[in-house]
Every structure is written in C-alpha cells, then in structure tokens.
Gaussian input, Z-matrix of N, CA and C with variables (Angstrom, degrees):
# hf/3-21g

backbone

0 1
 N
 C     1     B1
 C     2     B2     1     A1
 N     3     B3     2     A2     1     D1
 C     4     B4     3     A3     2     D2
 C     5     B5     4     A4     3     D3
 N     6     B6     5     A5     4     D4
 C     7     B7     6     A6     5     D5
 C     8     B8     7     A7     6     D6
 N     9     B9     8     A8     7     D7
 C    10    B10     9     A9     8     D8
 C    11    B11    10    A10     9     D9
 N    12    B12    11    A11    10    D10
 C    13    B13    12    A12    11    D11
 C    14    B14    13    A13    12    D12
 N    15    B15    14    A14    13    D13
 C    16    B16    15    A15    14    D14
 C    17    B17    16    A16    15    D15
 N    18    B18    17    A17    16    D16
 C    19    B19    18    A18    17    D17
 C    20    B20    19    A19    18    D18
 N    21    B21    20    A20    19    D19
 C    22    B22    21    A21    20    D20
 C    23    B23    22    A22    21    D21
 N    24    B24    23    A23    22    D22
 C    25    B25    24    A24    23    D23
 C    26    B26    25    A25    24    D24
 N    27    B27    26    A26    25    D25
 C    28    B28    27    A27    26    D26
 C    29    B29    28    A28    27    D27
 N    30    B30    29    A29    28    D28
 C    31    B31    30    A30    29    D29
 C    32    B32    31    A31    30    D30
 N    33    B33    32    A32    31    D31
 C    34    B34    33    A33    32    D32
 C    35    B35    34    A34    33    D33
 N    36    B36    35    A35    34    D34
 C    37    B37    36    A36    35    D35
 C    38    B38    37    A37    36    D36
 N    39    B39    38    A38    37    D37
 C    40    B40    39    A39    38    D38
 C    41    B41    40    A40    39    D39
 N    42    B42    41    A41    40    D40
 C    43    B43    42    A42    41    D41
 C    44    B44    43    A43    42    D42
 N    45    B45    44    A44    43    D43
 C    46    B46    45    A45    44    D44
 C    47    B47    46    A46    45    D45
 N    48    B48    47    A47    46    D46
 C    49    B49    48    A48    47    D47
 C    50    B50    49    A49    48    D48
 N    51    B51    50    A50    49    D49
 C    52    B52    51    A51    50    D50
 C    53    B53    52    A52    51    D51
 N    54    B54    53    A53    52    D52
 C    55    B55    54    A54    53    D53
 C    56    B56    55    A55    54    D54
 N    57    B57    56    A56    55    D55
 C    58    B58    57    A57    56    D56
 C    59    B59    58    A58    57    D57
 N    60    B60    59    A59    58    D58
 C    61    B61    60    A60    59    D59
 C    62    B62    61    A61    60    D60
 N    63    B63    62    A62    61    D61
 C    64    B64    63    A63    62    D62
 C    65    B65    64    A64    63    D63
 N    66    B66    65    A65    64    D64
 C    67    B67    66    A66    65    D65
 C    68    B68    67    A67    66    D66
 N    69    B69    68    A68    67    D67
 C    70    B70    69    A69    68    D68
 C    71    B71    70    A70    69    D69
 N    72    B72    71    A71    70    D70
 C    73    B73    72    A72    71    D71
 C    74    B74    73    A73    72    D72
 N    75    B75    74    A74    73    D73
 C    76    B76    75    A75    74    D74
 C    77    B77    76    A76    75    D75
 N    78    B78    77    A77    76    D76
 C    79    B79    78    A78    77    D77
 C    80    B80    79    A79    78    D78
 N    81    B81    80    A80    79    D79
 C    82    B82    81    A81    80    D80
 C    83    B83    82    A82    81    D81
 N    84    B84    83    A83    82    D82
 C    85    B85    84    A84    83    D83
 C    86    B86    85    A85    84    D84
 N    87    B87    86    A86    85    D85
 C    88    B88    87    A87    86    D86
 C    89    B89    88    A88    87    D87
 N    90    B90    89    A89    88    D88
 C    91    B91    90    A90    89    D89
 C    92    B92    91    A91    90    D90
 N    93    B93    92    A92    91    D91
 C    94    B94    93    A93    92    D92
 C    95    B95    94    A94    93    D93
 N    96    B96    95    A95    94    D94
 C    97    B97    96    A96    95    D95
 C    98    B98    97    A97    96    D96
 N    99    B99    98    A98    97    D97
 C   100   B100    99    A99    98    D98
 C   101   B101   100   A100    99    D99
 N   102   B102   101   A101   100   D100
 C   103   B103   102   A102   101   D101
 C   104   B104   103   A103   102   D102
 N   105   B105   104   A104   103   D103
 C   106   B106   105   A105   104   D104
 C   107   B107   106   A106   105   D105
 N   108   B108   107   A107   106   D106
 C   109   B109   108   A108   107   D107
 C   110   B110   109   A109   108   D108
 N   111   B111   110   A110   109   D109
 C   112   B112   111   A111   110   D110
 C   113   B113   112   A112   111   D111
 N   114   B114   113   A113   112   D112
 C   115   B115   114   A114   113   D113
 C   116   B116   115   A115   114   D114
 N   117   B117   116   A116   115   D115
 C   118   B118   117   A117   116   D116
 C   119   B119   118   A118   117   D117
 N   120   B120   119   A119   118   D118
 C   121   B121   120   A120   119   D119
 C   122   B122   121   A121   120   D120
 N   123   B123   122   A122   121   D121
 C   124   B124   123   A123   122   D122
 C   125   B125   124   A124   123   D123
 N   126   B126   125   A125   124   D124
 C   127   B127   126   A126   125   D125
 C   128   B128   127   A127   126   D126
 N   129   B129   128   A128   127   D127
 C   130   B130   129   A129   128   D128
 C   131   B131   130   A130   129   D129
 N   132   B132   131   A131   130   D130
 C   133   B133   132   A132   131   D131
 C   134   B134   133   A133   132   D132
 N   135   B135   134   A134   133   D133
 C   136   B136   135   A135   134   D134
 C   137   B137   136   A136   135   D135
 N   138   B138   137   A137   136   D136
 C   139   B139   138   A138   137   D137
 C   140   B140   139   A139   138   D138
 N   141   B141   140   A140   139   D139
 C   142   B142   141   A141   140   D140
 C   143   B143   142   A142   141   D141
 N   144   B144   143   A143   142   D142
 C   145   B145   144   A144   143   D143
 C   146   B146   145   A145   144   D144
 N   147   B147   146   A146   145   D145
 C   148   B148   147   A147   146   D146
 C   149   B149   148   A148   147   D147
 N   150   B150   149   A149   148   D148
 C   151   B151   150   A150   149   D149
 C   152   B152   151   A151   150   D150
 N   153   B153   152   A152   151   D151
 C   154   B154   153   A153   152   D152
 C   155   B155   154   A154   153   D153
 N   156   B156   155   A155   154   D154
 C   157   B157   156   A156   155   D155
 C   158   B158   157   A157   156   D156
 N   159   B159   158   A158   157   D157
 C   160   B160   159   A159   158   D158
 C   161   B161   160   A160   159   D159
 N   162   B162   161   A161   160   D160
 C   163   B163   162   A162   161   D161
 C   164   B164   163   A163   162   D162
 N   165   B165   164   A164   163   D163
 C   166   B166   165   A165   164   D164
 C   167   B167   166   A166   165   D165
 N   168   B168   167   A167   166   D166
 C   169   B169   168   A168   167   D167
 C   170   B170   169   A169   168   D168
 N   171   B171   170   A170   169   D169
 C   172   B172   171   A171   170   D170
 C   173   B173   172   A172   171   D171
 N   174   B174   173   A173   172   D172
 C   175   B175   174   A174   173   D173
 C   176   B176   175   A175   174   D174
 N   177   B177   176   A176   175   D175
 C   178   B178   177   A177   176   D176
 C   179   B179   178   A178   177   D177
 N   180   B180   179   A179   178   D178
 C   181   B181   180   A180   179   D179
 C   182   B182   181   A181   180   D180
 N   183   B183   182   A182   181   D181
 C   184   B184   183   A183   182   D182
 C   185   B185   184   A184   183   D183
 N   186   B186   185   A185   184   D184
 C   187   B187   186   A186   185   D185
 C   188   B188   187   A187   186   D186
 N   189   B189   188   A188   187   D187
 C   190   B190   189   A189   188   D188
 C   191   B191   190   A190   189   D189
 N   192   B192   191   A191   190   D190
 C   193   B193   192   A192   191   D191
 C   194   B194   193   A193   192   D192
 N   195   B195   194   A194   193   D193
 C   196   B196   195   A195   194   D194
 C   197   B197   196   A196   195   D195
 N   198   B198   197   A197   196   D196
 C   199   B199   198   A198   197   D197
 C   200   B200   199   A199   198   D198
 N   201   B201   200   A200   199   D199
 C   202   B202   201   A201   200   D200
 C   203   B203   202   A202   201   D201
 N   204   B204   203   A203   202   D202
 C   205   B205   204   A204   203   D203
 C   206   B206   205   A205   204   D204
 N   207   B207   206   A206   205   D205
 C   208   B208   207   A207   206   D206
 C   209   B209   208   A208   207   D207
 N   210   B210   209   A209   208   D208
 C   211   B211   210   A210   209   D209
 C   212   B212   211   A211   210   D210
 N   213   B213   212   A212   211   D211
 C   214   B214   213   A213   212   D212
 C   215   B215   214   A214   213   D213
 N   216   B216   215   A215   214   D214
 C   217   B217   216   A216   215   D215
 C   218   B218   217   A217   216   D216
 N   219   B219   218   A218   217   D217
 C   220   B220   219   A219   218   D218
 C   221   B221   220   A220   219   D219
 N   222   B222   221   A221   220   D220
 C   223   B223   222   A222   221   D221
 C   224   B224   223   A223   222   D222
 N   225   B225   224   A224   223   D223
 C   226   B226   225   A225   224   D224
 C   227   B227   226   A226   225   D225
 N   228   B228   227   A227   226   D226
 C   229   B229   228   A228   227   D227
 C   230   B230   229   A229   228   D228
 N   231   B231   230   A230   229   D229
 C   232   B232   231   A231   230   D230
 C   233   B233   232   A232   231   D231
 N   234   B234   233   A233   232   D232
 C   235   B235   234   A234   233   D233
 C   236   B236   235   A235   234   D234
 N   237   B237   236   A236   235   D235
 C   238   B238   237   A237   236   D236
 C   239   B239   238   A238   237   D237
 N   240   B240   239   A239   238   D238
 C   241   B241   240   A240   239   D239
 C   242   B242   241   A241   240   D240
 N   243   B243   242   A242   241   D241
 C   244   B244   243   A243   242   D242
 C   245   B245   244   A244   243   D243
 N   246   B246   245   A245   244   D244
 C   247   B247   246   A246   245   D245
 C   248   B248   247   A247   246   D246

   B1=1.4554
   B2=1.5234
   B3=1.3078
   B4=1.4585
   B5=1.5324
   B6=1.3171
   B7=1.4629
   B8=1.5237
   B9=1.3400
   B10=1.4629
   B11=1.5226
   B12=1.3280
   B13=1.4656
   B14=1.5236
   B15=1.3247
   B16=1.4709
   B17=1.5192
   B18=1.3143
   B19=1.4701
   B20=1.5267
   B21=1.3287
   B22=1.4614
   B23=1.5216
   B24=1.3312
   B25=1.4590
   B26=1.5281
   B27=1.3239
   B28=1.4645
   B29=1.5286
   B30=1.3239
   B31=1.4708
   B32=1.5276
   B33=1.3218
   B34=1.4572
   B35=1.5236
   B36=1.3280
   B37=1.4616
   B38=1.5224
   B39=1.3234
   B40=1.4671
   B41=1.5265
   B42=1.3264
   B43=1.4632
   B44=1.5273
   B45=1.3308
   B46=1.4678
   B47=1.5263
   B48=1.3211
   B49=1.4660
   B50=1.5270
   B51=1.3088
   B52=1.4631
   B53=1.5252
   B54=1.3273
   B55=1.4677
   B56=1.5277
   B57=1.3418
   B58=1.4728
   B59=1.5312
   B60=1.3528
   B61=1.4724
   B62=1.5249
   B63=1.3291
   B64=1.4625
   B65=1.5263
   B66=1.3264
   B67=1.4605
   B68=1.5273
   B69=1.3186
   B70=1.4691
   B71=1.5290
   B72=1.3245
   B73=1.4652
   B74=1.5289
   B75=1.3246
   B76=1.4682
   B77=1.5185
   B78=1.3280
   B79=1.4645
   B80=1.5303
   B81=1.3266
   B82=1.4661
   B83=1.5318
   B84=1.3229
   B85=1.4667
   B86=1.5307
   B87=1.3152
   B88=1.4632
   B89=1.5334
   B90=1.3402
   B91=1.4730
   B92=1.5375
   B93=1.3294
   B94=1.4659
   B95=1.5223
   B96=1.3350
   B97=1.4647
   B98=1.5353
   B99=1.3244
   B100=1.4655
   B101=1.5232
   B102=1.3226
   B103=1.4701
   B104=1.5259
   B105=1.3246
   B106=1.4686
   B107=1.5305
   B108=1.3232
   B109=1.4657
   B110=1.5270
   B111=1.3260
   B112=1.4637
   B113=1.5244
   B114=1.3192
   B115=1.4595
   B116=1.5232
   B117=1.3339
   B118=1.4604
   B119=1.5270
   B120=1.3208
   B121=1.4553
   B122=1.5181
   B123=1.3249
   B124=1.4646
   B125=1.5212
   B126=1.3207
   B127=1.4672
   B128=1.5212
   B129=1.3359
   B130=1.4579
   B131=1.5146
   B132=1.3193
   B133=1.4557
   B134=1.5248
   B135=1.3253
   B136=1.4535
   B137=1.5136
   B138=1.3174
   B139=1.4644
   B140=1.5268
   B141=1.3327
   B142=1.4692
   B143=1.5206
   B144=1.3279
   B145=1.4607
   B146=1.5186
   B147=1.3279
   B148=1.4684
   B149=1.5294
   B150=1.3149
   B151=1.4576
   B152=1.5310
   B153=1.3208
   B154=1.4627
   B155=1.5235
   B156=1.3327
   B157=1.4501
   B158=1.5354
   B159=1.3254
   B160=1.4619
   B161=1.5289
   B162=1.3349
   B163=1.4573
   B164=1.5215
   B165=1.3242
   B166=1.4598
   B167=1.5252
   B168=1.3183
   B169=1.4641
   B170=1.5257
   B171=1.3149
   B172=1.4642
   B173=1.5242
   B174=1.3222
   B175=1.4656
   B176=1.5239
   B177=1.3235
   B178=1.4660
   B179=1.5264
   B180=1.3283
   B181=1.4659
   B182=1.5301
   B183=1.3240
   B184=1.4708
   B185=1.5241
   B186=1.3233
   B187=1.4634
   B188=1.5246
   B189=1.3232
   B190=1.4648
   B191=1.5241
   B192=1.3282
   B193=1.4662
   B194=1.5203
   B195=1.3269
   B196=1.4665
   B197=1.5306
   B198=1.3244
   B199=1.4694
   B200=1.5091
   B201=1.3263
   B202=1.4637
   B203=1.5240
   B204=1.3209
   B205=1.4648
   B206=1.5218
   B207=1.3270
   B208=1.4573
   B209=1.5262
   B210=1.3308
   B211=1.4666
   B212=1.5269
   B213=1.3299
   B214=1.4708
   B215=1.5223
   B216=1.3183
   B217=1.4672
   B218=1.5216
   B219=1.3179
   B220=1.4647
   B221=1.5208
   B222=1.3325
   B223=1.4593
   B224=1.5201
   B225=1.3390
   B226=1.4579
   B227=1.5279
   B228=1.3157
   B229=1.4535
   B230=1.5401
   B231=1.3321
   B232=1.4592
   B233=1.5294
   B234=1.3294
   B235=1.4707
   B236=1.5023
   B237=1.3159
   B238=1.4704
   B239=1.5191
   B240=1.3286
   B241=1.4715
   B242=1.5167
   B243=1.3524
   B244=1.4594
   B245=1.5313
   B246=1.2952
   B247=1.4516
   B248=1.4576
   A1=110.99
   A2=117.60
   A3=120.82
   A4=111.22
   A5=116.96
   A6=121.20
   A7=110.94
   A8=117.05
   A9=122.01
   A10=110.31
   A11=116.75
   A12=121.10
   A13=110.65
   A14=116.86
   A15=120.69
   A16=110.30
   A17=117.57
   A18=120.76
   A19=111.03
   A20=116.69
   A21=120.55
   A22=110.75
   A23=117.19
   A24=120.75
   A25=111.88
   A26=117.39
   A27=120.91
   A28=109.90
   A29=116.61
   A30=120.30
   A31=110.24
   A32=117.08
   A33=120.93
   A34=110.68
   A35=116.66
   A36=120.85
   A37=112.01
   A38=116.75
   A39=121.08
   A40=110.03
   A41=116.91
   A42=121.37
   A43=110.77
   A44=116.62
   A45=120.79
   A46=111.48
   A47=117.19
   A48=121.40
   A49=111.13
   A50=117.69
   A51=121.38
   A52=113.94
   A53=117.95
   A54=119.93
   A55=114.00
   A56=120.15
   A57=118.60
   A58=114.24
   A59=119.03
   A60=116.80
   A61=113.16
   A62=117.00
   A63=120.04
   A64=110.76
   A65=116.74
   A66=120.25
   A67=110.79
   A68=116.87
   A69=121.55
   A70=110.36
   A71=116.66
   A72=120.74
   A73=111.28
   A74=117.29
   A75=120.41
   A76=110.78
   A77=116.87
   A78=120.74
   A79=110.07
   A80=116.65
   A81=120.27
   A82=111.96
   A83=116.23
   A84=120.64
   A85=112.88
   A86=117.63
   A87=121.42
   A88=112.86
   A89=119.80
   A90=118.23
   A91=112.79
   A92=116.86
   A93=119.75
   A94=110.87
   A95=117.03
   A96=119.73
   A97=110.69
   A98=117.16
   A99=120.43
   A100=111.09
   A101=116.13
   A102=120.70
   A103=110.61
   A104=117.08
   A105=120.74
   A106=109.97
   A107=116.54
   A108=119.79
   A109=110.90
   A110=116.75
   A111=120.25
   A112=111.80
   A113=116.96
   A114=120.42
   A115=113.46
   A116=117.17
   A117=119.66
   A118=113.88
   A119=117.77
   A120=120.68
   A121=113.95
   A122=117.52
   A123=121.51
   A124=107.51
   A125=117.00
   A126=121.41
   A127=109.59
   A128=116.18
   A129=121.61
   A130=113.40
   A131=116.96
   A132=120.45
   A133=108.40
   A134=114.63
   A135=120.39
   A136=110.00
   A137=116.01
   A138=120.26
   A139=111.70
   A140=117.51
   A141=120.16
   A142=113.17
   A143=117.43
   A144=120.48
   A145=111.68
   A146=115.83
   A147=120.25
   A148=112.14
   A149=115.71
   A150=121.67
   A151=110.01
   A152=115.64
   A153=120.82
   A154=111.87
   A155=116.74
   A156=118.57
   A157=111.23
   A158=117.25
   A159=120.50
   A160=109.90
   A161=115.76
   A162=119.64
   A163=110.63
   A164=117.28
   A165=120.52
   A166=111.57
   A167=117.09
   A168=120.73
   A169=110.84
   A170=116.69
   A171=120.41
   A172=110.05
   A173=117.74
   A174=121.91
   A175=111.24
   A176=116.83
   A177=120.48
   A178=110.39
   A179=117.00
   A180=120.09
   A181=111.73
   A182=117.10
   A183=120.56
   A184=109.97
   A185=118.16
   A186=120.83
   A187=109.97
   A188=117.47
   A189=120.74
   A190=111.16
   A191=117.35
   A192=120.39
   A193=111.84
   A194=117.50
   A195=120.73
   A196=109.66
   A197=116.87
   A198=120.81
   A199=112.35
   A200=116.90
   A201=120.21
   A202=111.38
   A203=116.65
   A204=119.84
   A205=110.91
   A206=116.45
   A207=120.43
   A208=110.72
   A209=116.90
   A210=120.71
   A211=111.01
   A212=117.13
   A213=120.47
   A214=110.59
   A215=117.04
   A216=120.35
   A217=110.53
   A218=117.12
   A219=120.63
   A220=111.24
   A221=117.80
   A222=121.60
   A223=110.82
   A224=115.98
   A225=121.23
   A226=109.94
   A227=117.80
   A228=121.09
   A229=110.82
   A230=117.44
   A231=120.49
   A232=110.93
   A233=116.08
   A234=120.03
   A235=111.93
   A236=116.73
   A237=120.48
   A238=111.03
   A239=116.57
   A240=119.73
   A241=111.53
   A242=116.36
   A243=120.33
   A244=111.81
   A245=116.92
   A246=118.75
   A247=112.86
   D1=-39.08
   D2=-178.95
   D3=-63.12
   D4=-40.36
   D5=179.33
   D6=-61.85
   D7=-37.60
   D8=178.89
   D9=-63.98
   D10=-43.32
   D11=-179.61
   D12=-64.42
   D13=-42.53
   D14=179.05
   D15=-62.06
   D16=-45.10
   D17=179.75
   D18=-64.25
   D19=-40.48
   D20=177.53
   D21=-61.18
   D22=-43.92
   D23=179.97
   D24=-66.73
   D25=-35.20
   D26=176.74
   D27=-64.89
   D28=-46.98
   D29=179.18
   D30=-63.03
   D31=-42.80
   D32=177.94
   D33=-60.65
   D34=-40.40
   D35=177.68
   D36=-64.39
   D37=-43.98
   D38=179.98
   D39=-63.08
   D40=-44.17
   D41=-179.57
   D42=-63.98
   D43=-39.02
   D44=-178.72
   D45=-73.29
   D46=-44.07
   D47=-178.35
   D48=-66.22
   D49=-25.86
   D50=-177.07
   D51=-78.09
   D52=-16.02
   D53=-175.74
   D54=-64.15
   D55=-53.49
   D56=-178.58
   D57=-59.69
   D58=-46.04
   D59=178.24
   D60=-63.11
   D61=-35.32
   D62=178.90
   D63=-65.34
   D64=-41.24
   D65=178.31
   D66=-63.50
   D67=-47.52
   D68=-178.96
   D69=-62.99
   D70=-43.66
   D71=-179.69
   D72=-65.79
   D73=-37.89
   D74=178.20
   D75=-61.90
   D76=-43.84
   D77=178.49
   D78=-67.27
   D79=-39.97
   D80=179.88
   D81=-64.72
   D82=-27.27
   D83=-179.64
   D84=-89.05
   D85=16.17
   D86=-179.51
   D87=-54.08
   D88=-40.98
   D89=176.13
   D90=-60.62
   D91=-36.34
   D92=177.18
   D93=-65.30
   D94=-44.21
   D95=179.55
   D96=-63.52
   D97=-38.17
   D98=177.26
   D99=-64.13
   D100=-40.41
   D101=178.42
   D102=-64.76
   D103=-42.95
   D104=179.02
   D105=-61.33
   D106=-41.67
   D107=179.91
   D108=-65.73
   D109=-43.09
   D110=-178.74
   D111=-69.40
   D112=-41.01
   D113=-174.59
   D114=-79.42
   D115=-38.08
   D116=-172.04
   D117=-115.32
   D118=-6.86
   D119=178.42
   D120=74.18
   D121=16.38
   D122=177.95
   D123=-88.24
   D124=123.76
   D125=-178.83
   D126=-60.92
   D127=109.87
   D128=-175.77
   D129=-121.86
   D130=-30.19
   D131=-176.16
   D132=-128.49
   D133=127.30
   D134=176.81
   D135=-112.63
   D136=-168.69
   D137=-179.14
   D138=-69.88
   D139=-19.32
   D140=-178.48
   D141=-109.24
   D142=15.08
   D143=177.30
   D144=117.63
   D145=-164.47
   D146=-178.87
   D147=-61.49
   D148=151.94
   D149=179.15
   D150=-68.82
   D151=163.66
   D152=-178.86
   D153=-58.36
   D154=-39.15
   D155=-176.16
   D156=-65.16
   D157=-27.93
   D158=177.93
   D159=-65.37
   D160=-47.72
   D161=178.14
   D162=-63.23
   D163=-43.60
   D164=-178.19
   D165=-62.55
   D166=-40.97
   D167=178.03
   D168=-62.99
   D169=-49.00
   D170=-179.45
   D171=-64.40
   D172=-39.12
   D173=179.81
   D174=-61.70
   D175=-46.20
   D176=178.84
   D177=-61.38
   D178=-42.06
   D179=179.41
   D180=-65.67
   D181=-40.84
   D182=179.26
   D183=-66.93
   D184=-43.05
   D185=178.05
   D186=-60.89
   D187=-42.25
   D188=178.78
   D189=-63.34
   D190=-41.69
   D191=179.81
   D192=-68.13
   D193=-42.79
   D194=179.18
   D195=-66.47
   D196=-42.13
   D197=177.95
   D198=-62.77
   D199=-43.64
   D200=178.47
   D201=-65.60
   D202=-38.27
   D203=177.65
   D204=-65.12
   D205=-43.26
   D206=178.54
   D207=-62.40
   D208=-43.01
   D209=179.49
   D210=-63.26
   D211=-40.67
   D212=179.29
   D213=-65.79
   D214=-40.76
   D215=178.30
   D216=-64.09
   D217=-43.42
   D218=179.26
   D219=-64.65
   D220=-40.48
   D221=178.42
   D222=-62.84
   D223=-44.10
   D224=-179.75
   D225=-64.07
   D226=-39.93
   D227=-178.80
   D228=-69.22
   D229=-35.26
   D230=176.72
   D231=-65.56
   D232=-40.49
   D233=178.52
   D234=-63.42
   D235=-39.87
   D236=179.32
   D237=-65.66
   D238=-39.80
   D239=179.94
   D240=-69.88
   D241=-36.32
   D242=-177.63
   D243=-78.55
   D244=-30.78
   D245=-171.83
   D246=-109.14

C-alpha cells in the first residue's frame, strides 16, 4: 500500500509541475497555432488566445517529457546504488 501512495504522489507531482511550463509554452507557440489555423482551417486561436486543444496537446507532451526525464533519473540512480 505504501508503494502505491508514493507512486500516486509522484504522478500527482509530475502533473502539477507540468502545468506552468505547458501554459507558457502554449502561449509562446501562438505563431504556430496561427499558422495551423491559416493553413489547415483548424480552429486554433480565438479572441482569448489559443484553443483548449492547443493547451491540452502541449500539456500532454510536457507531462510525457517530465515523466520520462524523472524515470530516466530514477533508473540512473538505481544503477548507481546497485553497481
């Protein structure tokens, strides 16, 4: 049970830590979203900024990158302790 709680807290931490960078990156990619809307006709930019799907896409990618980085760091640390 303790291992489950630790893993849940790690995932919760990764999901929470990923929000600010995802928001900043979504806003920074505004020219890309405008290009996608102009080139493909997919609604990407509204009067209040990028569409929800833009943030969701960037958020999923950031969570995946942070999670993969955390997993690689943990794997490397386990190898150092074992070897």
